[in-house]
matplotlib code that plots the C-alpha trace (Angstrom):
import matplotlib.pyplot as plt

x = [9.9, 6.6, 4.2, 0.6, -1.1, -1.9, -5.5, -6.5, -10.1, -9.1, -8.4, -5.0, -2.5, -1.7, 0.9, 2.4, 5.9, 8.4, 12.0, 13.1, 16.0, 15.3, 15.8, 15.9, 12.4, 11.2, 12.4, 11.0, 7.6, 7.7, 8.9, 5.8, 3.6, 5.5, 5.2, 1.4, 1.2, 1.6, 2.0, 4.5, 3.3, 0.1, 2.3, 3.3, 6.8, 9.7, 11.4, 14.7, 13.0, 11.0, 14.2, 15.9, 13.0, 12.7, 16.3, 15.8, 12.6, 14.6, 16.7, 13.8, 13.2, 9.4, 8.5, 4.7, 2.7, -1.1, -2.9, -6.6, -7.7, -11.4, -13.0, -16.7, -18.6, -22.1, -22.4, -21.1, -17.8, -15.2, -12.3, -12.6, -9.6, -7.0, -3.3, -0.5, 3.2, 5.8, 9.5, 12.1, 13.0, 10.2, 7.8, 4.4, 1.3, -2.3, -4.7, -8.4, -11.7, -13.3, -14.9, -12.6, -11.4, -7.9, -8.3, -9.9, -6.8, -4.5, -6.8, -6.6, -2.8, -2.8, -5.3, -8.1, -10.7, -11.3, -10.6, -13.1, -10.6, -7.0, -3.6, -1.2, 2.5, 5.0, 8.7, 7.5, 5.2, 1.5, 0.4, -3.2, -2.2, -0.6, -2.8, -3.2, -1.4, 1.7, 2.1, 3.8, 6.6, 7.3, 8.2, 4.8, 3.7, 0.3, -0.2, -4.0, -6.3, -7.2, -4.0, -5.5, -2.8, -3.3, -4.6, -4.1, -0.5, 2.5, 4.4, 7.2, 4.8, 3.1, 6.4, 7.3, 4.0, 5.2, 8.4, 6.5, 7.9, 11.2, 12.5, 11.5, 12.9, 16.3, 16.7, 14.8, 17.4, 18.4, 14.8, 14.0, 16.9, 15.7, 12.1, 13.2, 15.5, 12.5, 10.1, 11.9, 8.7, 8.1, 11.4, 10.3, 7.0, 8.0, 6.4, 3.2, -0.1, -0.8, -4.4, -3.2, -1.2, -2.3, -3.6, -0.3, 1.7, -0.5, 0.1, 3.9, 3.5, 1.5, 4.2, 6.9, 5.1, 5.2, 8.9, 9.5, 8.7, 11.7, 9.5, 10.5, 7.1, 5.4, 1.7, 0.7, -3.1, -4.0, -1.3, -2.3, -6.0, -7.4, -4.2, -3.4, -1.5, 1.7, 1.7, 0.7, 3.7, 6.0, 4.6, 5.2, 8.7, 9.5, 7.9, 10.1, 13.1, 12.4, 12.3, 15.3, 17.6, 16.5, 15.3, 12.2, 9.7, 6.6, 3.0, 1.0, -2.7, -3.2, -5.8, -3.2, -2.8, -0.3, 2.2, 1.7, 2.4, 5.3, 7.0, 6.4, 8.4, 5.2, 1.5, -1.9, -5.3, -8.1, -11.8, -14.8, -12.7, -10.6, -7.2, -8.0, -4.5, -1.0, 2.5, 5.5, 4.8, 5.7, 3.3, 0.4, 0.9, 1.0, -2.2, -5.1, -7.6, -5.5, -4.8, -8.6, -9.9, -7.3, -4.9, -7.4, -5.8]
y = [-10.4, -12.1, -11.3, -11.1, -7.8, -5.8, -5.8, -2.3, -2.7, -2.2, -5.9, -7.2, -7.6, -11.2, -11.4, -14.4, -13.5, -15.2, -13.9, -14.1, -12.3, -8.7, -8.6, -4.8, -4.5, -7.2, -5.4, -2.1, -3.6, -5.2, -1.9, -0.2, -2.7, -2.5, 1.3, 0.8, -2.0, -1.1, -4.8, -6.3, -9.8, -9.3, -9.6, -13.2, -12.8, -14.9, -13.1, -12.8, -11.2, -8.9, -7.6, -7.1, -5.2, -3.1, -2.1, -1.3, 0.8, 3.1, 4.2, 4.9, 8.6, 9.1, 12.4, 12.1, 9.9, 9.8, 7.7, 6.9, 9.9, 10.5, 13.3, 14.0, 16.0, 17.1, 14.1, 11.6, 9.9, 10.6, 9.0, 6.4, 5.6, 6.0, 5.4, 6.2, 6.8, 8.3, 8.1, 10.7, 10.2, 7.7, 7.5, 6.5, 5.9, 6.0, 4.3, 3.5, 4.1, 7.5, 8.7, 6.6, 9.7, 10.1, 13.8, 14.4, 12.8, 15.4, 18.2, 17.1, 17.1, 20.6, 21.8, 22.9, 20.4, 19.8, 16.4, 14.6, 12.3, 11.0, 12.6, 13.9, 14.3, 15.9, 15.8, 14.9, 17.9, 17.9, 19.2, 19.7, 22.6, 24.4, 26.7, 25.8, 28.9, 28.0, 24.4, 25.4, 27.0, 23.7, 22.2, 20.7, 21.4, 20.4, 20.0, 19.9, 17.8, 19.8, 21.8, 25.1, 27.4, 31.2, 31.6, 35.4, 35.2, 34.2, 30.9, 32.6, 34.5, 31.2, 29.7, 32.8, 32.3, 28.8, 30.3, 32.4, 30.6, 31.4, 28.0, 28.7, 32.2, 31.1, 28.5, 30.2, 30.2, 26.6, 25.4, 27.4, 25.8, 22.4, 23.1, 24.2, 21.1, 18.8, 20.7, 22.6, 23.8, 26.0, 27.8, 28.4, 29.8, 31.6, 34.8, 33.2, 33.4, 30.2, 30.1, 29.7, 26.6, 23.1, 20.8, 18.9, 22.1, 23.4, 20.2, 20.7, 24.2, 23.0, 20.5, 23.1, 25.6, 22.9, 22.3, 26.1, 26.0, 23.7, 21.0, 18.2, 16.6, 16.9, 15.9, 15.1, 14.7, 12.9, 14.5, 12.4, 13.3, 14.4, 14.1, 12.2, 8.9, 10.2, 13.3, 11.4, 9.1, 12.1, 13.5, 10.2, 10.0, 13.5, 12.6, 9.5, 11.5, 14.1, 11.3, 9.4, 12.3, 14.9, 12.4, 14.5, 12.7, 12.0, 11.2, 10.4, 9.9, 8.5, 6.9, 5.1, 2.4, 0.2, 3.1, 4.4, 1.0, 0.3, 3.5, 3.7, 2.2, 1.6, 1.8, 2.0, 1.0, 3.2, 2.2, 3.9, 6.0, 3.1, 1.6, -1.9, -3.0, -1.8, -3.1, -2.7, -2.3, -5.9, -7.1, -5.0, -5.8, -9.5, -9.4, -11.0, -8.4, -5.5, -7.4, -8.0, -4.6, -2.2, -3.9, -5.7, -9.1]
z = [3.7, 4.2, 7.0, 8.0, 7.8, 10.9, 12.0, 13.2, 14.5, 18.1, 18.6, 19.8, 17.0, 16.2, 13.6, 12.0, 10.8, 8.5, 8.2, 4.5, 2.8, 3.9, 7.7, 7.9, 6.3, 8.6, 11.7, 10.4, 10.0, 13.5, 15.0, 13.6, 15.3, 18.6, 18.6, 18.7, 21.3, 24.9, 25.8, 23.4, 24.4, 22.4, 19.3, 20.3, 19.0, 20.2, 23.1, 21.3, 18.2, 20.4, 22.1, 18.7, 17.3, 20.4, 20.0, 16.3, 17.1, 19.4, 16.5, 14.1, 13.8, 13.6, 11.8, 11.9, 14.1, 13.9, 16.6, 16.8, 14.7, 14.2, 12.1, 11.8, 9.2, 10.4, 12.7, 10.0, 10.7, 7.9, 9.8, 12.6, 14.7, 12.0, 12.9, 10.5, 11.0, 8.7, 9.4, 8.4, 4.7, 4.1, 1.2, 2.5, 0.3, 1.3, -1.2, -1.2, -2.9, -3.3, -0.1, 2.1, 4.0, 2.4, 1.7, 5.1, 6.7, 4.9, 5.9, 9.5, 9.3, 7.8, 10.4, 8.2, 9.6, 13.4, 14.9, 17.1, 18.8, 18.6, 18.3, 15.7, 16.6, 14.4, 15.5, 18.9, 19.1, 19.5, 16.2, 17.2, 19.4, 16.4, 14.4, 10.7, 9.5, 11.6, 10.5, 7.3, 9.3, 10.9, 7.5, 6.4, 2.8, 1.5, -2.3, -2.4, -4.6, -7.8, -7.9, -6.7, -8.2, -8.1, -11.6, -11.9, -10.7, -12.8, -12.4, -10.6, -8.3, -7.4, -6.5, -4.4, -2.5, -1.6, -0.2, 2.3, 5.3, 6.9, 5.8, 2.2, 2.1, 3.5, 0.7, -2.1, -4.8, -4.2, -4.2, -7.3, -9.2, -8.0, -9.1, -12.6, -12.8, -12.0, -14.2, -17.0, -18.5, -15.4, -16.1, -19.7, -18.6, -15.4, -16.6, -17.8, -15.8, -14.0, -15.2, -18.8, -18.1, -19.0, -16.3, -16.2, -16.0, -13.2, -11.3, -11.7, -10.5, -7.4, -6.6, -7.2, -4.9, -2.2, -2.8, -2.5, 1.2, 1.8, 3.5, 5.8, 5.0, 1.7, 1.4, -2.1, -2.6, -5.9, -8.1, -11.1, -11.0, -14.3, -16.2, -19.4, -18.7, -20.2, -18.0, -15.0, -15.6, -15.8, -12.5, -10.8, -12.2, -10.8, -7.4, -7.1, -8.1, -5.4, -2.8, -4.1, -4.8, -2.2, 0.6, 1.1, 3.3, 1.2, 2.2, -0.9, -1.6, -5.0, -7.2, -9.3, -6.8, -8.7, -9.2, -5.6, -4.0, -6.3, -5.5, -1.7, 1.2, 3.2, 2.5, 4.0, 2.6, 3.8, 3.4, 4.9, 7.2, 8.6, 7.9, 6.9, 5.6, 6.0, 5.1, 2.8, -0.9, -1.4, 1.3, -0.1, -3.8, -2.9, -0.8, -2.7, -1.4, -2.8, -6.1, -6.6, -5.5, -6.7, -9.2, -11.3, -10.8]

ax = plt.figure().add_subplot(projection="3d")
ax.plot(x, y, z, "-o")
ax.set_aspect("equal")
plt.show()
């Protein structure tokens, strides 16, 4: 599929589209645009294509929809009118430079920072009305930047903390088996204090703790940060396996842009608190701006 990228600065979307050999991806991209435009005519698509995309969009199950989200810190804008959507079973990546607002976006989804404007909908429910401590019970798991494991607790105790929700408790043994299959070293060190693990092992534990909650939506914030390249590659391999084999919906923030865009179904580029580009992984990796700024090409 080839397409123009959506402009998100509040202007009408004017998209030039070419249908290639992947019509389903083409329709999926158009459906995302249609979901954000009240007047479909602004897209300037042929009538027949607009009707086809509209029919397709009605069958897309949106798990998370963020519309026009703004977050301020002490009067400074961290996010400005950000819109992101994640479908059930999708792998979505958010990339961008340091300070772009990526971690702030995750904190807003988890409810640990207040929002100034916009909406967050999860399974059709207004997530902004749900207290932060209740969101995990809805099936949202947040693996934070910097791992943040409970250092004085064992590996197994950390995983048990992840299974605090009713969802996690009801599927505890199955999830534990899956965690140990993904990260065998955690099984070997289940009785070891988390604070004595290496950085890579702590990252595995943090991801495992998220899996233990039996999430519908797993937020992964910079899982490769501070890790040796070989360990970061292993983490990425396990993340993609989790999505491919378990169909867990993933929303990933990552500094390794090439790997993130190659693995995802759809991606967003966030800069200075705004979404400046979005598209499928092929669209983004082919974009000259992305190639120059993030891929070193």
